ZALOMAR-987910 format. One record per residue (C-alpha): y, z, x; residue in one letter; residue number from 1. Coordinates in steps of 0.001 Angstrom, whole numbers. Last residue first. Layout:
BEGIN
     north        up      east   residu   num
         Y         Z         X        a   NUM
...
//
This chain:
BEGIN
     north        up      east   residu   num
     37356     95424     66997        l   313
     36608     95354     63279        k   312
     37634     92275     61325        i   311
     38343     92861     57635        t   310
     37141     90147     55277        k   309
     37980     86850     53633        g   308
     35978     84758     56087        e   307
     38629     82102     56720        q   306
     41604     84471     56497        l   305
     39860     87041     58696        s   304
     39036     84347     61251        r   303
     42680     83268     61347        d   302
     43638     86917     61844        a   301
     41132     87140     64708        l   300
     42825     84202     66424        e   299
     46236     85790     65832        l   298
     45031     89111     67257        i   297
     43720     87426     70403        r   296
     47058     85624     70783        i   295
     48943     88922     70483        v   294
     46639     90385     73153        e   293
     47812     87647     75525        v   292
     51387     88681     74780        g   291
     50493     92288     75610        s   290
     49277     90981     78975        i   289
     52724     89412     79364        f   288
     54378     92756     78630        d   287
     52331     94490     81335        e   286
     52581     91654     83879        l   285
     54676     93273     86615        d   284
     55760     90588     89100        i   283
     59325     91878     89499        d   282
     61166     89915     92199        q   281
     64220     92085     91456        n   280
     66543     89152     90734        n   279
     63816     87314     88829        v   278
     62807     90335     86756        k   277
     66469     91097     86061        d   276
     66995     87539     84833        a   275
     63974     87965     82554        f   274
     65478     91130     81073        h   273
     68770     89291     80552        l   272
     66871     86551     78713        l   271
     65260     89111     76400        s   270
     68534     90951     75798        k   269
     70283     87718     74848        t   268
     67416     86712     72564        l   267
     67532     90181     70949        p   266
     71173     89614     69964        l   265
     73881     91778     71518        r   264
     75256     94447     69198        t   263
     73971     97410     71217        d   262
     73322    100128     68656        i   261
     75267    102456     66345        s   260
     73126    104196     63755        i   259
     73970    104216     60045        a   258
     72372    107085     58113        q   257
     69767    106188     55471        k   256
     67108    108376     57149        n   255
     67707    106271     60266        i   254
     69640    103096     59583        r   253
     69798    100044     61820        l   252
     71339     96622     61162        p   251
     74551     97922     59546        v   250
     76466     94800     58514        d   249
     73054     93136     58306        a   248
     72092     90564     60934        r   247
     68473     91766     61089        d   246
     67574     94653     58813        v   245
     66052     97600     60700        f   244
     65055    100733     58766        l   243
     63799    103903     60462        y   242
     62468    106507     58029        q   241
     61674    110094     59013        d   240
     59566    112609     57084        q   239
     56315    112107     59066        e   238
     56832    108849     60931        q   237
     58081    105806     59092        r   236
     59050    102332     60266        i   235
     60605     99715     57972        d   234
     61196     96512     59927        l   233
     63118     93537     58554        t   232
     63594     89862     59384        r   231
     64043     87589     56376        t   230
     65521     84145     55795        k   229
     65510     83935     52023        d   228
     63023     82362     49610        e   227
     60042     83370     51715        m   226
     57030     81046     51911        g   225
     57499     79980     55529        n   224
     55384     82813     56853        g   223
     55036     86478     57696        a   222
     54338     89777     55981        r   221
     53383     92398     58573        i   220
     51640     95636     57637        e   219
     51210     98043     60550        a   218
     49086    101187     60548        e   217
     48909    104302     62709        s   216
     45841    106498     62251        g   215
     45396    107274     65960        d   214
     42836    104486     66491        a   213
     45090    101756     65106        f   212
     44984     99632     61965        k   211
     46670     96229     61709        l   210
     47311     94565     58348        t   209
     48503     90947     58286        l   208
     49932     89735     54977        l   207
     50314     85971     54997        v   206
     52760     83605     53318        l   205
     51976     79946     53713        e   204
     53826     76776     52834        r   203
     53044     73119     53338        r   202
     56076     71414     51775        e   201
     55512     69397     48609        n   200
     57074     72078     46422        d   199
     56129     75552     45214        q   198
     59155     77245     46752        l   197
     60921     78315     43519        s   196
     57571     79500     42171        k   195
     57349     82126     44914        p   194
     54275     81642     47161        i   193
     51405     84038     46509        p   192
     50097     86104     49444        l   191
     47270     85021     51738        y   190
     45240     87762     53372        t   189
     44788     88922     56966        a   188
     42786     91978     57982        q   187
     42737     93929     61209        l   186
     40687     96625     62879        s   185
     40573     99124     65758        i   184
     43813     98520     67675        l   183
     44144    101008     70529        p   182
     47119    103392     70322        a   181
     50744    102830     71433        m   180
     51923    102273     67845        a   179
     55408    101096     68840        i   178
     54424     98642     71575        k   177
     51561     97092     69611        l   176
     53817     96898     66544        a   175
     56546     95123     68544        a   174
     54088     92507     69817        a   173
     52799     91928     66279        i   172
     56417     91773     65082        f   171
     57389     88988     67475        h   170
     54068     87143     67031        p   169
     54382     86886     63194        s   168
     56570     83831     62616        y   167
     55039     80736     64211        e   166
     51395     81807     64365        w   165
     51361     82860     60710        l   164
     53364     79747     59750        p   163
     50593     77578     61235        s   162
     51035     75744     64509        m   161
     51566     72239     65917        v   160
     54202     70446     63822        a   159
     55766     73550     62300        h   158
     55785     73639     58487        h   157
     59265     73332     57000        g   156
     61649     76245     56674        y   155
     61643     78685     53765        a   154
     62058     81867     55809        a   153
     59987     84422     57655        g   152
     59619     87963     58921        i   151
     58695     91062     56968        a   150
     57605     94260     58679        g   149
     56070     97499     57505        k   148
     55150    100010     60198        i   147
     53596    103410     59478        s   146
     53462    105726     62474        v   145
     50964    108208     63877        p   144
     52261    111047     66105        k   143
     53353    110437     69701        e   142
     56989    111125     68834        s   141
     59495    108473     67824        l   140
     63194    108650     68687        r   139
     63237    106375     71767        s   138
     61033    103875     69928        r   137
     63622    103533     67160        i   136
     66446    102901     69615        e   135
     64448    100277     71509        d   134
     63516     98606     68207        v   133
     67193     98438     67251        a   132
     68208     97130     70695        p   131
     65614     94296     70398        n   130
     64013     93809     73823        y   129
     60355     93974     72735        l   128
     61678     92320     69576        d   127
     62323     89123     71526        i   126
     58699     88288     72240        h   125
     59815     85582     74662        n   124
     56921     85415     77101        v   123
     57782     86446     80646        q   122
     56596     85329     84075        i   121
     57245     86296     87693        i   120
     54039     85119     89290        s   119
     51649     86787     91702        k   118
     49973     83359     92039        n   117
     46467     84496     91132        q   116
     47730     86913     88474        q   115
     49989     84352     86801        a   114
     47256     81714     86804        l   113
     44777     84231     85384        s   112
     47257     85064     82610        l   111
     47615     81379     81734        l   110
     43855     80965     81597        t   109
     43599     84039     79371        q   108
     46207     82583     77006        a   107
     44353     79266     76896        g   106
     41108     81025     75980        e   105
     42919     83082     73349        y   104
     44243     80013     71544        d   103
     47381     77890     71133        m   102
     49245     79578     73970        a   101
     52323     81733     74684        l   100
     53155     82168     71010        p    99
     55944     82578     71809        k    98
     58373     80867     74141        e    97
     58137     80684     77906        i    96
     60069     82162     80842        f    95
     58901     81079     84311        l    94
     59655     82244     87851        p    93
     58890     79443     90367        i    92
     56260     80328     92965        g    91
     55023     76751     93329        l    90
     51594     77696     91924        p    89
     53420     78886     88771        l    88
     55176     75614     87894        v    87
     52608     72844     87455        d    86
     49873     74914     85784        k    85
     52583     76733     83822        a    84
     53836     73480     82297        l    83
     50358     72477     81118        e    82
     49816     75973     79726        l    81
     53096     75986     77799        n    80
     52637     72563     76180        i    79
     50597     73535     73091        d    78
     53007     76407     72472        p    77
     55944     74125     71612        p    76
     58671     74205     74283        l    75
     61758     76282     74997        a    74
     61198     76738     78733        a    73
     63382     78881     80986        v    72
     62822     77941     84626        i    71
     63888     79980     87636        c    70
     66033     80039     90776        d    69
     67554     76555     90833        y    68
     68489     73838     93362        e    67
     65656     74302     95884        d    66
     63020     73015     93437        r    65
     64695     69643     92866        h    64
     61372     67725     92901        e    63
     60148     70254     90329        l    62
     62761     68933     87891        l    61
     61243     65457     88149        m    60
     57969     66980     87009        r    59
     59850     68714     84201        w    58
     60847     65513     82448        n    57
     63952     63437     81605        p    56
     66451     65185     83913        l    55
     70014     66392     83315        v    54
     71885     67940     86256        s    53
     75108     69647     85239        l    52
     78510     69107     83617        k    51
     78861     65317     83337        n    50
     75300     64925     82029        e    49
     75696     67676     79426        y    48
     76662     66150     76077        q    47
     75359     62678     76942        s    46
     71920     64116     77720        k    45
     71874     66166     74527        v    44
     72596     63054     72462        a    43
     70018     60992     74383        p    42
     67224     63527     73676        n    41
     64525     63303     76356        s    40
     65483     66692     77765        t    39
     65233     68734     80956        v    38
     68419     70657     81657        i    37
     69632     71886     85037        h    36
     72160     74351     86487        s    35
     72940     76773     83655        l    34
     74578     79584     85584        r    33
     73795     83295     85467        a    32
     75803     86444     86157        n    31
     78029     85984     83103        p    30
     75017     85744     80749        m    29
     76208     85657     77137        e    28
     78067     82361     76720        e    27
     76289     79828     78948        v    26
     72833     81421     78951        i    25
     73005     82203     75230        t    24
     74196     78708     74328        r    23
     71346     77145     76300        v    22
     68762     79385     74619        v    21
     70194     78659     71174        n    20
     70019     74933     71958        k    19
     66396     75415     72982        g    18
     65660     76740     69509        w    17
     66670     73508     67763        r    16
     65507     71262     70606        g    15
     66652     71551     74199        v    14
     63402     71642     76171        g    13
     63192     72738     79806        v    12
     66122     74912     80862        v    11
     66910     75334     84568        a    10
     68618     78595     85513        i     9
     70712     79288     88607        n     8
     71225     83038     89021        l     7
     74744     83720     90227        k     6
     75055     85062     93749        k     5
     76645     88465     94332        n     4
     73286     90273     94102        s     3
     71886     88124     96915        n     2
     68198     87664     96100        m     1
//
């Protein structure tokens, strides 16, 4: 691709999260251009129809294939596979939201599609591109690590997935990258919901414990049963502590000392990484394969919750 040419991006899905994606492309990606939007929302259509091409469904978007370079989809996970089946055989680079599928079988099907078509594809596990996580990883040795993460809020229950599946994938993906050893067991247990949140909303708070072959361990608390919006990682190795607190005045501290990092949001870094993949025609699937492993872990976590026991791999 001509390096002087802006990357034309089509966005499919402009709901609550999709609006963040659109804003990021427009405001944070100077070498990209938002060229198309797919939405059924009349308000979104009226906002953008005089600025760019607005279409009601992705199949109409595919009829305009020569007008954009890639697709960024902000869709529920039950739609990702259907979209990929239409898009990947056409050679269109695709960015999808997490979790990448509703079950492990669907994730494997999606991976097979990507492999067969030599696709450029990325799943949006934003903490793989989080500047704080990058900085922490650069300072870790190969010795075992302890990872404690908390991610969640008090939002309503998602229409198609449980709070565990909605909130935990980012930190599961990050834990797999940080630990770097084979996963040998996992256990998921329900935690009590604070009294202030015991309302008519369906709420869950889950503790997911991952144990790795080298002695590393990750404990991830995730769900919509947290009183405050929370996104923290506490990583320890030997005598060192690495503490990430999202959107804090000082988001990263190492042994209580403030560390300067790239201030761009993880979503921005994730989308920029995808743009680089498109520009470089990068068909490497390592991170996507990790995303498939995240789905396997989520399925096993559901089994652990149902059976009330540790699952050995």
